Rosetta silent file (secondary structure, phi, psi, omega in degrees, C-alpha in Angstrom):
SEQUENCE: MQYTNLGKTGMKVSRLCLGMMSYGSKTWRDWVLDEEQAKPFIQRALEAGINFFDTADVYSLGESEKVTGNLLKHFGVKREHVIVATKVNNQMSKEVNDSGLSRKHIMDSIDKSLKRLQMDYVDLYQIHRWDDEAPIEETMEALNDVVRSGKARYIGASSMYAWQFAKAQNTAERRGWSRFVSMQNHYNLVYREEEREMIPQCVDQGVGLIPWSPLARGFLAGNRRKEDWGDTTRAKSDTFGHSMYFREEDFAVVERAGDVAKERGVTVPQIALAWLMNKPHVSAPIIGATKMDHLEQAIAAVDIKLTDEEVKRLEEPYKPHPVLGHT
SCORE:     score description
SCORE:     0.000 S_00000001
   1 L     0.000  146.670  175.600  -43.320   15.722   90.711 S_00000001
   2 L  -106.320  155.596 -177.941  -43.155   12.551   88.685 S_00000001
   3 E  -130.954  154.307  178.453  -41.532    9.316   89.840 S_00000001
   4 E  -148.610  159.233  175.321  -39.968    6.337   88.143 S_00000001
   5 E   -72.876  142.488  176.022  -38.255    3.096   89.109 S_00000001
   6 L   -79.257  104.195 -176.255  -34.478    3.286   89.280 S_00000001
   7 L    59.495 -135.207 -179.693  -33.567    0.916   86.466 S_00000001
   8 L   -99.747   16.212  173.978  -35.199   -2.455   86.989 S_00000001
   9 L   -77.814  170.663  175.566  -35.255   -2.134   90.782 S_00000001
  10 L   -90.955    0.867 -177.317  -38.519   -1.641   92.633 S_00000001
  11 L   -82.063  127.077 -178.153  -37.250    1.595   94.200 S_00000001
  12 E   -97.317  131.737  179.339  -39.015    4.719   92.985 S_00000001
  13 E  -123.052  152.269  174.994  -37.116    7.976   92.603 S_00000001
  14 E   -65.582  152.122 -177.595  -38.217   11.469   91.658 S_00000001
  15 L   -67.849  -10.055  171.734  -37.482   12.437   88.049 S_00000001
  16 L  -121.061  137.978  173.054  -35.028   14.985   89.427 S_00000001
  17 E  -111.699  130.011  178.540  -32.203   14.186   91.834 S_00000001
  18 E   -85.979  116.190  177.475  -30.813   17.087   93.858 S_00000001
  19 E   -77.235  127.308 -174.418  -27.028   17.032   93.721 S_00000001
  20 H   -94.357    6.597  178.457  -25.579   18.033   97.084 S_00000001
  21 H   -60.549  -26.681 -177.146  -22.106   18.947   95.804 S_00000001
  22 H   -74.754   -7.299 -174.754  -23.209   22.591   95.887 S_00000001
  23 E  -122.994  127.535 -177.941  -23.641   22.495   99.678 S_00000001
  24 L   165.267 -105.212 -176.356  -20.852   22.126  102.186 S_00000001
  25 L  -134.527  132.255  178.695  -17.826   24.359  102.722 S_00000001
  26 L   -68.612  -16.365  177.203  -16.533   27.339  100.775 S_00000001
  27 L   -70.054  -18.690  177.474  -12.995   26.327  101.709 S_00000001
  28 L   -84.337  -50.372  174.238  -13.432   23.446   99.238 S_00000001
  29 L  -142.525  136.404 -173.190  -14.899   25.540   96.377 S_00000001
  30 L   -70.751  -13.423  179.086  -15.722   29.236   96.681 S_00000001
  31 L   -92.328   -3.693 -178.340  -19.138   28.821   94.997 S_00000001
  32 L   -72.668  140.939  178.105  -20.340   26.217   97.504 S_00000001
  33 E   -92.635  141.505  178.325  -23.156   27.234   99.885 S_00000001
  34 L   -79.946  179.247 -173.175  -22.846   26.536  103.606 S_00000001
  35 H   -58.330  -44.357 -178.613  -25.504   24.720  105.627 S_00000001
  36 H   -64.624  -40.783  179.175  -27.562   27.786  106.487 S_00000001
  37 H   -69.181  -26.879 -178.193  -27.546   28.952  102.877 S_00000001
  38 H   -78.282  -22.505 -174.371  -28.515   25.440  101.716 S_00000001
  39 H   -49.162  -52.196 -177.266  -31.627   25.211  103.916 S_00000001
  40 H   -63.239  -26.475  179.472  -34.124   26.861  101.540 S_00000001
  41 H   -72.155  -42.969  178.613  -32.972   24.645   98.651 S_00000001
  42 H   -68.903  -39.300  178.320  -33.527   21.412  100.522 S_00000001
  43 H   -61.293  -45.709 -178.894  -36.843   22.726  101.860 S_00000001
  44 H   -67.078  -39.006  178.453  -38.053   23.675   98.374 S_00000001
  45 H   -60.387  -45.189  179.671  -36.885   20.363   96.909 S_00000001
  46 H   -64.674  -42.111  178.916  -38.835   18.435   99.540 S_00000001
  47 H   -61.293  -35.326 -178.111  -41.913   20.603   99.022 S_00000001
  48 H   -79.382   -7.783  178.755  -41.743   19.922   95.275 S_00000001
  49 L    96.940    7.553  175.297  -41.652   16.167   95.886 S_00000001
  50 L   -69.231  124.525 -178.946  -37.978   15.529   95.183 S_00000001
  51 L  -117.033    5.635 -170.985  -37.073   12.425   97.188 S_00000001
  52 E  -119.297  120.076 -177.166  -33.632   11.687   95.690 S_00000001
  53 E  -128.723  127.428 -175.551  -30.462   13.314   97.055 S_00000001
  54 E  -117.840  125.830  176.337  -26.950   12.573   95.780 S_00000001
  55 L  -133.853 -167.233  178.299  -23.733   13.426   97.583 S_00000001
  56 L  -160.553  152.159  179.881  -20.187   12.000   97.912 S_00000001
  57 L   -61.652  -33.510 -175.683  -17.587   11.733  100.639 S_00000001
  58 L   -76.349  -18.867  179.993  -15.187   13.920   98.660 S_00000001
  59 H   -65.080  117.476 -175.683  -17.624   16.832   98.277 S_00000001
  60 H    53.738   27.161  178.374  -16.269   19.474  100.649 S_00000001
  61 H    49.902   49.890  175.546  -14.250   16.589  102.129 S_00000001
  62 H   102.447  -22.226 -177.232  -17.192   15.222  104.084 S_00000001
  63 H   -66.676  -32.782  178.618  -19.043   18.461  104.817 S_00000001
  64 H   -63.345  -41.576  177.063  -21.586   17.854  102.061 S_00000001
  65 H   -62.837  -40.621  178.468  -22.596   14.568  103.675 S_00000001
  66 H   -62.486  -44.606  178.612  -22.915   16.343  107.024 S_00000001
  67 H   -62.665  -42.894  179.416  -25.109   19.054  105.516 S_00000001
  68 H   -58.204  -50.483  179.876  -27.254   16.437  103.778 S_00000001
  69 H   -65.113  -43.783 -178.991  -27.849   14.526  107.000 S_00000001
  70 H   -61.340  -44.487 -174.346  -28.336   17.625  109.126 S_00000001
  71 H   -76.631  -34.848  175.147  -30.887   19.245  106.831 S_00000001
  72 H   -64.178  -36.497  176.822  -32.966   16.147  106.158 S_00000001
  73 H   -69.956  -40.598 -179.546  -33.099   15.730  109.939 S_00000001
  74 H   -59.271  -39.358 -178.156  -33.852   19.444  110.421 S_00000001
  75 L   -89.664   11.242  172.682  -36.903   19.242  108.176 S_00000001
  76 L    67.117   30.472 -178.183  -38.185   16.156  109.953 S_00000001
  77 L   -75.935  130.952  174.666  -37.919   13.839  106.975 S_00000001
  78 L   -71.657  133.279 -174.483  -38.590   10.190  107.750 S_00000001
  79 H   -53.174  -41.552 -175.969  -35.574    8.162  106.670 S_00000001
  80 H   -72.413   -8.103 -177.954  -37.655    5.695  104.657 S_00000001
  81 H   -92.800   -5.231  179.992  -39.249    8.529  102.664 S_00000001
  82 L  -126.175  154.745  175.903  -36.063    9.697  100.922 S_00000001
  83 E  -106.767  115.057 -177.820  -33.472    8.110   98.652 S_00000001
  84 E  -113.460  127.335 -179.586  -29.966    9.070   99.748 S_00000001
  85 E  -121.211  141.157  171.673  -26.943    8.287   97.583 S_00000001
  86 E  -139.842  179.523 -172.357  -23.263    8.821   98.276 S_00000001
  87 E  -138.801  161.758  178.822  -19.970    7.765   96.692 S_00000001
  88 E  -140.310  144.541  171.172  -16.532    6.383   97.477 S_00000001
  89 L   153.076  -49.062 -168.614  -13.117    6.412   95.752 S_00000001
  90 L   -68.350  158.799 -178.281  -11.569    9.872   95.781 S_00000001
  91 L   -62.641  122.013 -178.724   -8.687   11.022   97.970 S_00000001
  92 L  -104.177  -18.733  177.690   -9.967   12.112  101.385 S_00000001
  93 L  -160.188 -175.080  179.255   -6.640   12.834  103.095 S_00000001
  94 L   -82.328   -6.002  179.489   -2.898   12.415  102.615 S_00000001
  95 L   -64.145  138.966 -171.716   -3.022    8.923  104.152 S_00000001
  96 L   -63.202  -29.282 -179.034   -1.931    6.306  101.617 S_00000001
  97 L  -101.301   11.642 -176.478   -5.052    4.127  102.036 S_00000001
  98 L   -94.479   40.720  174.555   -7.582    6.965  102.181 S_00000001
  99 L  -164.331  169.559  175.100   -8.628    6.654   98.539 S_00000001
 100 L    90.821 -175.461 -175.472   -9.467    4.058   95.921 S_00000001
 101 L  -118.994   34.944  172.384  -11.723    1.024   95.762 S_00000001
 102 L   -71.697  161.408  175.551   -9.802   -1.435   97.904 S_00000001
 103 H   -58.390  -42.366 -179.319  -11.751   -3.469  100.443 S_00000001
 104 H   -58.235  -50.677 -175.575  -10.062   -1.493  103.195 S_00000001
 105 H   -68.443  -38.064  178.913  -11.046    1.918  101.841 S_00000001
 106 H   -62.926  -47.415 -177.851  -14.608    0.878  100.994 S_00000001
 107 H   -66.310  -38.726  176.538  -15.213   -0.620  104.449 S_00000001
 108 H   -66.738  -42.116 -172.370  -13.653    2.369  106.209 S_00000001
 109 H   -71.260  -39.518 -179.229  -15.485    4.858  104.019 S_00000001
 110 H   -61.845  -39.591  179.501  -19.026    3.510  104.312 S_00000001
 111 H   -66.859  -39.789  178.612  -18.830    3.767  108.112 S_00000001
 112 H   -66.987  -40.861  179.233  -17.452    7.309  107.938 S_00000001
 113 H   -63.556  -44.272 -179.375  -20.118    8.363  105.431 S_00000001
 114 H   -63.408  -37.338  178.180  -22.929    6.920  107.553 S_00000001
 115 H   -64.815  -43.549  179.244  -21.599    8.729  110.617 S_00000001
 116 H   -66.772  -38.234 -179.996  -21.513   12.047  108.752 S_00000001
 117 H   -76.716  -14.731 -175.494  -24.990   11.452  107.308 S_00000001
 118 L    59.400   45.296 -177.716  -26.316   10.349  110.733 S_00000001
 119 L  -132.718  157.356  177.252  -27.915    7.340  109.057 S_00000001
 120 L   -86.029  -20.607 -178.046  -27.845    3.579  109.469 S_00000001
 121 L  -157.627  159.926  167.813  -27.756    2.990  105.729 S_00000001
 122 E  -110.848  152.559  179.986  -27.654    4.694  102.340 S_00000001
 123 E   -76.914  -33.477 -177.382  -30.038    3.710   99.599 S_00000001
 124 E  -139.299  117.281  178.408  -27.393    3.855   96.875 S_00000001
 125 E  -108.964  118.422 -169.871  -23.652    3.440   97.416 S_00000001
 126 E  -115.458  144.540  171.625  -21.701    4.345   94.287 S_00000001
 127 E   -83.719  130.173 -174.578  -18.120    3.948   93.143 S_00000001
 128 L   -90.505   77.803 -174.164  -16.819    7.381   92.159 S_00000001
 129 L    83.738  178.061 -177.041  -15.093    6.376   88.879 S_00000001
 130 L   -89.473  150.013  176.225  -12.941    3.306   88.162 S_00000001
 131 L  -118.710  109.954 -179.136   -9.853    2.327   90.152 S_00000001
 132 L   -67.793  -20.543 -173.686   -7.082    0.777   88.042 S_00000001
 133 L   -91.731  -15.784 -179.294   -5.142   -0.289   91.130 S_00000001
 134 L  -102.641  127.731  176.126   -7.840   -2.331   92.883 S_00000001
 135 L   -58.051  135.311 -176.917   -8.806   -5.761   91.466 S_00000001
 136 H   -62.459  -29.395  176.862  -12.443   -5.592   90.415 S_00000001
 137 H   -62.471  -40.143  179.337  -13.092   -8.852   92.317 S_00000001
 138 H   -65.714  -44.227 -179.259  -11.961   -7.165   95.524 S_00000001
 139 H   -63.828  -48.838 -176.078  -14.115   -4.113   94.885 S_00000001
 140 H   -67.844  -34.689  177.554  -17.273   -6.017   93.986 S_00000001
 141 H   -66.985  -41.416  179.222  -16.958   -8.409   96.927 S_00000001
 142 H   -63.767  -42.803  178.626  -16.526   -5.501   99.339 S_00000001
 143 H   -64.565  -38.672  176.837  -19.563   -3.707   97.876 S_00000001
 144 H   -61.090  -41.263  179.098  -21.573   -6.911   98.135 S_00000001
 145 H   -66.738  -33.437  175.770  -20.616   -7.156  101.804 S_00000001
 146 H   -62.312  -43.362  178.239  -21.714   -3.548  102.345 S_00000001
 147 H   -66.494  -46.849 -177.362  -25.136   -4.459  100.951 S_00000001
 148 H   -64.650  -26.774  178.759  -25.372   -7.719  102.883 S_00000001
 149 L   -79.356   -8.228 -179.535  -24.491   -5.909  106.116 S_00000001
 150 L    86.224    7.683 -178.762  -27.467   -3.582  105.604 S_00000001
 151 L   -85.111  -12.566  174.272  -25.342   -0.466  105.215 S_00000001
 152 E  -146.269  143.218  178.143  -26.519    0.075  101.623 S_00000001
 153 E   -82.991  -40.055 -178.726  -29.678   -0.997   99.833 S_00000001
 154 E  -141.564  165.007  173.982  -28.192   -0.913   96.320 S_00000001
 155 E  -121.634  151.598  179.975  -24.882   -0.156   94.641 S_00000001
 156 E  -139.278  168.231  179.633  -24.185    2.051   91.637 S_00000001
 157 E  -124.844  171.268  176.508  -21.300    3.113   89.413 S_00000001
 158 E  -134.131 -175.577 -169.000  -20.215    6.323   87.701 S_00000001
 159 L   -39.099  124.895  177.320  -18.392    7.370   84.540 S_00000001
 160 L  -164.560  178.455  175.330  -16.172    4.659   83.054 S_00000001
 161 L   -78.126  152.255 -178.287  -15.745    2.733   79.814 S_00000001
 162 H   -61.063  -36.181 -179.800  -18.484    0.296   78.848 S_00000001
 163 H   -65.826  -33.442  178.216  -16.028   -2.637   78.916 S_00000001
 164 H   -68.101  -43.328  179.462  -15.124   -1.781   82.510 S_00000001
 165 H   -63.039  -42.548  179.294  -18.765   -1.663   83.539 S_00000001
 166 H   -63.743  -38.986  179.078  -19.433   -4.984   81.794 S_00000001
 167 H   -63.519  -43.465  179.441  -16.433   -6.541   83.563 S_00000001
 168 H   -64.119  -45.284 -178.669  -17.684   -5.379   86.967 S_00000001
 169 H   -65.643  -40.645  179.750  -21.224   -6.626   86.345 S_00000001
 170 H   -66.573  -39.112  177.959  -20.016   -9.972   85.025 S_00000001
 171 H   -59.983  -45.704 -179.697  -17.704  -10.426   88.007 S_00000001
 172 H   -66.872  -42.257 -177.627  -20.600   -9.865   90.408 S_00000001
 173 H   -63.954  -41.914 -178.907  -23.014  -12.062   88.475 S_00000001
 174 H   -64.376  -30.740 -177.189  -20.587  -15.004   88.341 S_00000001
 175 H   -95.607   -4.405 -177.263  -20.052  -14.865   92.104 S_00000001
 176 L    75.104   26.493 -179.704  -23.684  -14.239   93.042 S_00000001
 177 L   -94.879  168.588  176.525  -22.826  -10.779   94.399 S_00000001
 178 L   -62.059  136.596  177.510  -24.831   -7.546   94.212 S_00000001
 179 L  -103.196  159.827  176.714  -24.692   -5.917   90.788 S_00000001
 180 E   -66.640  133.132  178.621  -24.756   -2.220   89.987 S_00000001
 181 E  -102.375   -9.243 -177.076  -28.321   -0.978   89.526 S_00000001
 182 E  -144.421  156.422  175.438  -27.415    2.508   88.303 S_00000001
 183 E  -129.220  117.061  175.875  -24.894    4.387   86.209 S_00000001
 184 E   -96.068   92.866 -172.592  -24.122    8.017   87.028 S_00000001
 185 L  -111.347  166.722  179.221  -22.580    9.034   83.729 S_00000001
 186 E   -85.044  107.431 -173.593  -21.557   12.221   81.975 S_00000001
 187 L  -153.777  121.413  176.621  -24.422   12.906   79.604 S_00000001
 188 E  -160.051 -178.720 -173.209  -26.017   16.110   78.371 S_00000001
 189 L   -64.279  -24.395  179.067  -26.999   17.912   75.186 S_00000001
 190 L  -102.908   -3.613  174.780  -23.398   18.985   74.415 S_00000001
 191 E  -137.681  102.529 -172.427  -21.756   15.686   75.421 S_00000001
 192 L  -122.466   21.356 -179.490  -23.466   12.603   73.995 S_00000001
 193 H   -63.327  -21.996  179.037  -20.626   10.113   73.557 S_00000001
 194 H   -64.153  -18.457 -179.925  -22.344    7.849   76.098 S_00000001
 195 H   -70.332  -14.739 -176.088  -24.927    7.036   73.427 S_00000001
 196 L   -74.850  -50.578 -175.265  -22.329    4.921   71.585 S_00000001
 197 L  -130.726  -47.555 -173.496  -21.757    2.085   74.071 S_00000001
 198 H   -63.093  -48.380 -177.306  -22.572    2.815   77.723 S_00000001
 199 H   -65.041  -45.832  176.025  -26.219    3.760   77.327 S_00000001
 200 H   -57.553  -37.995  178.625  -27.111    0.821   75.015 S_00000001
 201 H   -64.238  -44.307 -179.742  -25.429   -1.510   77.514 S_00000001
 202 H   -64.938  -40.362  177.935  -27.381   -0.016   80.428 S_00000001
 203 H   -62.070  -44.533 -179.530  -30.661   -0.226   78.509 S_00000001
 204 H   -62.085  -36.089 -175.261  -29.982   -3.873   77.659 S_00000001
 205 H   -97.154    0.532  178.912  -29.190   -4.719   81.281 S_00000001
 206 L    72.215   30.493  179.659  -31.935   -2.633   82.899 S_00000001
 207 L   -90.641  130.557 -179.525  -29.506   -0.257   84.629 S_00000001
 208 E   -75.171  138.916  179.299  -30.932    3.139   85.606 S_00000001
 209 E  -101.841  126.070  177.065  -29.197    6.251   84.271 S_00000001
 210 L  -127.640   77.216 -171.610  -28.753    9.232   86.591 S_00000001
 211 L   -60.297  139.834  172.069  -26.567   11.607   84.528 S_00000001
 212 E   -93.598  157.591 -179.770  -24.304   14.128   86.215 S_00000001
 213 L    54.181   52.384 -179.652  -23.831   17.642   84.860 S_00000001
 214 L   -63.324  -20.561  177.100  -27.090   17.702   82.856 S_00000001
 215 L  -107.442   19.767  177.002  -26.448   21.395   82.165 S_00000001
 216 L    53.192   51.945  179.406  -22.750   20.834   81.345 S_00000001
 217 L    53.168   37.552  177.778  -21.563   22.621   84.497 S_00000001
 218 L    92.411  -10.065 -179.301  -23.678   25.629   83.588 S_00000001
 219 H   -60.413  -36.129  179.606  -22.608   25.748   79.944 S_00000001
 220 H   -82.849    8.206  171.066  -26.189   24.926   78.926 S_00000001
 221 H   -76.286  -15.691  176.892  -27.452   27.832   80.984 S_00000001
 222 L    83.207   11.397 -177.513  -26.623   29.830   77.864 S_00000001
 223 L  -116.502   16.412  177.966  -24.517   32.442   79.682 S_00000001
 224 L   -89.384  148.860 -179.854  -20.983   31.186   78.964 S_00000001
 225 L  -129.978  147.475 -179.424  -18.635   33.156   76.720 S_00000001
 226 L   -67.036  -38.309 -170.762  -15.499   32.141   74.853 S_00000001
 227 L   -75.785  -36.429 -177.475  -13.535   35.238   75.777 S_00000001
 228 L  -135.878   16.130  174.743  -13.996   35.324   79.577 S_00000001
 229 L    75.067  -36.472 -179.945  -15.908   32.076   80.359 S_00000001
 230 L   146.012 -177.188 -172.653  -18.929   33.887   81.876 S_00000001
 231 L   -94.675  -27.826 -172.945  -20.160   36.094   84.720 S_00000001
 232 L   -75.851  160.351  178.277  -20.679   33.760   87.667 S_00000001
 233 H   -59.014  -43.496 -178.604  -18.080   32.883   90.300 S_00000001
 234 H   -66.780  -42.294 -178.917  -18.216   29.241   89.291 S_00000001
 235 H   -59.798  -43.768 -176.300  -17.933   30.015   85.569 S_00000001
 236 H   -70.027  -24.432 -176.353  -14.852   32.171   86.027 S_00000001
 237 H  -108.552    1.241 -172.892  -13.062   29.601   88.193 S_00000001
 238 L   -89.106   78.616  178.980  -14.229   26.371   86.548 S_00000001
 239 H   -66.672  -31.749  178.640  -11.142   25.204   84.683 S_00000001
 240 H   -62.899  -48.094  178.887  -12.526   21.639   84.633 S_00000001
 241 H   -62.532  -39.079 -179.905  -15.681   22.747   82.841 S_00000001
 242 H   -66.412  -30.509  179.383  -13.698   24.867   80.414 S_00000001
 243 H   -73.660  -19.939 -176.793  -11.540   21.874   79.525 S_00000001
 244 H   -97.997  -33.647 -176.201  -14.637   19.825   78.618 S_00000001
 245 L  -117.398 -153.971  176.038  -16.823   22.289   76.775 S_00000001
 246 L    73.352   15.592  172.341  -16.388   25.663   75.013 S_00000001
 247 L   -79.441  159.054 -178.185  -15.765   24.165   71.562 S_00000001
 248 H   -54.744  -44.077 -178.390  -17.266   25.987   68.574 S_00000001
 249 H   -70.634  -23.801  176.278  -19.831   23.233   68.027 S_00000001
 250 H   -65.848  -41.485  177.835  -20.790   23.307   71.731 S_00000001
 251 H   -65.876  -31.391  177.815  -21.893   26.911   71.345 S_00000001
 252 H   -65.541  -37.579  177.886  -23.885   25.883   68.251 S_00000001
 253 H   -65.808  -42.732  179.059  -25.828   23.361   70.349 S_00000001
 254 H   -63.521  -39.741  178.625  -26.593   26.013   72.965 S_00000001
 255 H   -61.969  -42.448  178.786  -27.740   28.388   70.238 S_00000001
 256 H   -64.980  -40.960  177.030  -30.106   25.744   68.859 S_00000001
 257 H   -62.510  -34.773  177.098  -31.453   25.071   72.361 S_00000001
 258 H   -65.093  -37.094  178.147  -32.020   28.806   72.666 S_00000001
 259 H   -63.659  -46.248 -179.416  -34.110   28.796   69.496 S_00000001
 260 H   -66.438  -40.198  179.792  -36.326   25.988   70.787 S_00000001
 261 H   -62.078  -42.139 -179.924  -36.566   27.601   74.219 S_00000001
 262 H   -63.104  -41.747  179.187  -37.671   30.912   72.710 S_00000001
 263 H   -65.829  -32.642 -178.638  -40.376   29.202   70.682 S_00000001
 264 H   -83.952  -19.182 -175.876  -41.566   27.371   73.784 S_00000001
 265 L    75.854   30.643  178.141  -41.421   30.410   76.049 S_00000001
 266 L  -127.792 -172.047 -177.712  -39.080   28.648   78.474 S_00000001
 267 L   -99.532  163.957  177.348  -35.372   28.805   79.290 S_00000001
 268 H   -60.814  -45.747  177.525  -32.391   27.031   77.732 S_00000001
 269 H   -58.117  -35.984  179.379  -31.703   25.032   80.941 S_00000001
 270 H   -67.305  -37.941  176.960  -35.307   23.828   80.926 S_00000001
 271 H   -66.193  -41.389  179.974  -34.996   22.630   77.334 S_00000001
 272 H   -63.177  -41.795  178.413  -31.719   20.857   78.160 S_00000001
 273 H   -70.086  -40.159  179.173  -33.300   19.092   81.143 S_00000001
 274 H   -62.687  -37.971  178.488  -36.459   18.265   79.208 S_00000001
 275 H   -59.480  -44.016  179.179  -34.323   16.699   76.469 S_00000001
 276 H   -65.870  -47.298 -175.666  -32.733   14.388   79.048 S_00000001
 277 H   -71.593  -15.919  175.192  -35.985   13.519   80.804 S_00000001
 278 L   -80.381  -10.425  176.607  -37.632   12.753   77.473 S_00000001
 279 L   -80.364  120.406 -175.981  -35.107    9.951   77.008 S_00000001
 280 L   -61.985  -20.710 -178.613  -36.810    6.747   78.254 S_00000001
 281 L   -86.381   -6.464 -179.633  -33.493    5.387   79.522 S_00000001
 282 E   -94.609  121.075  178.428  -32.851    8.325   81.877 S_00000001
 283 L   -79.479  -54.901 -176.127  -34.247    7.862   85.373 S_00000001
 284 L  -159.483  114.637  173.413  -33.256   11.186   86.949 S_00000001
 285 L   -65.022  146.729  178.144  -30.734   13.857   85.971 S_00000001
 286 E   -95.716  110.474 -176.099  -28.701   15.116   88.933 S_00000001
 287 E   -98.071  150.283  173.314  -29.222   18.854   89.152 S_00000001
 288 L  -115.374  148.014 -179.559  -27.228   21.425   91.093 S_00000001
 289 L  -149.117  121.341  173.437  -28.681   24.682   92.383 S_00000001
 290 L  -116.651   -1.530  172.930  -27.066   27.640   94.123 S_00000001
 291 L  -129.993  137.919 -174.586  -29.816   30.074   93.103 S_00000001
 292 H   -60.948  -33.112  179.428  -33.460   29.395   93.847 S_00000001
 293 H   -62.600  -33.030  177.739  -34.487   30.269   90.307 S_00000001
 294 H   -62.499  -43.197 -179.897  -32.275   27.421   89.044 S_00000001
 295 H   -67.958  -41.992 -179.756  -34.169   24.949   91.211 S_00000001
 296 H   -63.098  -40.436  178.605  -37.572   26.354   90.235 S_00000001
 297 H   -63.260  -42.014 -179.679  -36.710   26.105   86.546 S_00000001
 298 H   -63.716  -42.594  179.603  -35.606   22.503   86.955 S_00000001
 299 H   -61.680  -42.312 -179.794  -38.811   21.567   88.771 S_00000001
 300 H   -68.391  -27.914 -177.783  -40.906   23.139   86.015 S_00000001
 301 H   -66.692  -21.530 -179.391  -38.895   21.311   83.331 S_00000001
 302 L   -57.284  -32.742 -175.352  -40.271   17.956   84.511 S_00000001
 303 L   -92.037    1.389  179.933  -43.568   18.736   82.766 S_00000001
 304 L   -84.213  122.311  177.426  -42.072   19.814   79.421 S_00000001
 305 L  -110.299  118.725 -178.885  -42.648   17.224   76.691 S_00000001
 306 L   -87.009  148.090  175.761  -40.616   17.726   73.534 S_00000001
 307 L   -82.347  163.792  177.307  -41.834   16.692   70.101 S_00000001
 308 H   -59.651  -36.594 -179.920  -39.811   14.364   67.876 S_00000001
 309 H   -67.206  -40.596  178.154  -39.117   17.310   65.603 S_00000001
 310 H   -65.132  -41.357  178.332  -37.790   19.421   68.489 S_00000001
 311 H   -61.581  -43.032  179.389  -35.529   16.586   69.623 S_00000001
 312 H   -60.796  -43.688  179.475  -34.196   16.222   66.072 S_00000001
 313 H   -64.902  -40.601 -179.018  -33.439   19.930   65.864 S_00000001
 314 H   -65.862  -36.606 -175.460  -31.705   19.954   69.249 S_00000001
 315 H   -85.232  -17.232 -174.216  -29.483   16.995   68.369 S_00000001
 316 L   -58.165  -42.938 -175.355  -28.620   18.089   64.824 S_00000001
 317 L   -76.523   -4.922 -173.476  -25.652   20.443   65.579 S_00000001
 318 L   -64.375  138.784  174.537  -23.815   17.889   67.749 S_00000001
 319 L  -122.634  145.846 -179.192  -20.280   16.900   66.795 S_00000001
 320 L   -57.070  145.600  178.734  -18.316   13.965   68.295 S_00000001
 321 L  -116.748  160.706  166.659  -16.143   14.687   71.336 S_00000001
 322 L   -69.658  161.129  178.764  -13.161   12.933   72.857 S_00000001
 323 L   -63.397  128.485 -176.987  -14.071   10.863   75.915 S_00000001
 324 L  -132.666  140.437  172.107  -14.580   13.261   78.830 S_00000001
 325 L    98.020    5.713 -178.311  -15.380   12.812   82.497 S_00000001
 326 L   -84.458  -12.013 -179.867  -13.907    9.392   83.272 S_00000001
 327 L  -123.759    0.000    0.000  -11.290   10.791   85.660 S_00000001
């Protein structure tokens, strides 16, 4: 495994982050693996040197955080040896204050997340999208207090407009509060709109990029079809993914990735991950795995170095998209 600093922090993370959304409760999503089924994935990730694990309170409505904490404890991992990230914002119950980025919800949520994780702190506490209803001053002050209390080492953000991110960072800087050190954005070979404003801003400010959906919710696995979406349980039920991808030009990008993969003797997902990891501004793509072969392929992709010519060929078929993934 290779490691890199998360943005301009001194914290080193593995070049792959294991996304824990896939582990929790099938009552939340039918493709999710329960704790027992998740064990071999966490074990293999640790064996491969992955030290970065990303979850969220909303994943399986808290069960993903429980699985994350239980399994890291089960495998005897020392707390200081792993980087654990979680998120706050999404609706957790029908209670009127159980969502959003108000001071109340942030302060309530960090304590609940830590209890589920069985930890005293998280390394990275992220806002799960933007909240139009909470003043950014309120949100940033609350996050600063979370850091100052020792309940989080760093704070991060996720998909939003570049102007929103700049507003949040400027608000924190003016007040002497903690600033976001990472951006978990929607970025992959078939969705590259982030290259217009968000990524240049993050590069300029030294913010680490940890893209979600590096394989476009499985679309870059190369097994999706226009007529019936695909063969897997997730593919057939993933209306969100279908709303974001499946355009004619998206299939052209996958076809081009298939050409490069065939020449390399590797898989399309490995080429898609290698493309991301070859970008100097990307710290660690967040991968999901419900089949062991998916995890093994991702681990092997870390060592694939693409040539400039291969990158040019992969990027050539791309066509602009509407903004996707901010909500």
